[in-house]
N, C-alpha and C positions, 0 to 999 in steps of 0.2 A: 618477575613479575607472575603473580597468579591468574591463569585463565579462568573466567569466571562460567558457570556451568550453565547451559541454555537452561531456560525454565521448565520449559516439559522434557527434557532429555534428549532433543531432537541433535543431529550433528547435520553440518552443512553438506551439501551434495553441488559437486561439479558435473555437469554435463553439456556436451558441445560448447566447451567455453565459459558457461554461464552458471554463476553458482546460484542454489538454491536455499533456501532456509530448513529443508527436510526434505527426506526420501520420497514421503508421498506428495510434496509441491512437484519434485522433479517427475513423477511418474504422472502427476497429472496433465504437465507442461508435454508429456511427450502424448497423451490421449489429445491434446488439445492441437497440438501439432500436426498430427494424423488426420483429424477434421480439417484443417486449414488446407492441408494439402488436396482432400478430396471435394475441397470447394463448400463444406457445410458452414464454417466460419470463414470470418477477413479480419485482416489488420490485427493479429494476435499479437498483444505486448504485454511485457510481464515488470512487475515491481513499480506501476504507475502510483504517483505521488499525486493526491487530494490535499487542497486547503481546505479545513471545515472552518478555522477562525482563523483571521490574519493576526499579524503580528502586531504589538501595541509599541510603538514608538515615539518620541517625543525630540524636538527640537532644540537645542541650546548654541550659545554664542562662546566660541572660544575666543580668548583674547590674545591675538598674536603682535609683534611688536609694532608692525604697522598698519596693521586694520584686524578688523573682527571678522570671524569667520561662522558661518551658520552650520551647523553638523547636527545630524541625526543620531541617536543611540536607541536600542532596542531595549524596551523595558521587560518586555515578555515575548519568548518567543511564539511563531505560528503554531496552532495545533492543527497536525498533518494526520492525513488514513493513506498507508500504502498498500493499495489492493496487489494478489497476488497476480492475480489475471485479469486483463481488459480485451474483450475483442466483439466484433461485430456478428450477430447472428440476424438474420431475417430483417435486417434493416436497423436492430436496435442493438445498442450499446449496452451488452452484460458484463456488470463488476462482479468476480469471484474472489472469494478468500478460502485458501484448505485449511480446515481444523482438524484436530485429533477426534472429537467426539462433541455431542451437545453438553455434556456436562462439564468439560473445561475449558468454556469460552471465558475467556477475562471480561471482568465488569467494564474495564477502560474500553476494551471492544465494543461492548454492546452500548454503551455511551456515544462511542464515535460512530457506530452505525446509525444510531438515532439523528445525531446530528448531520449525517451525510445525507439521509432522506430528507431532513427537513431542508437543506440546502440545493440538494441537486436532484430530489424527487425518484431517486431510482432505489432499487433494493441492492444491498449486497448479497447475492448467492453464496450461501454458504456451502462447500463440497469435502463430505468427509471420507470418500473413497474416490481412487482415482480414475474408476470406470464409471462413476457419475454420469446421469445423462447429460447431454450438453444443450 
């Protein structure tokens, strides 16, 4: 089996038993973890999934030998967004996504960001450097 090369050439990195999509993401985690230990932020979580559009399902009847059974099947899977980091700062939930640069933001991310804002009323904070302000 041939391994697929990552879209932006990033390599997965393991740190303290946790797997990160890139070295930059792992470095940001270290900065956020230090901020949490200092009490600047709380409830730091990684790879939090948000549902943007629910799955589309339908019910159908399966005819068995002795009875009919109603089952559900998925016609289209849910559309989700996975945030790199979520934490609480000054009583507000902050959602962060680590990116390489503004020029390399995928079109699908821009669309998910719009849907996220529409559904949750929150902006996704983009981080380009591990040491960006918290």
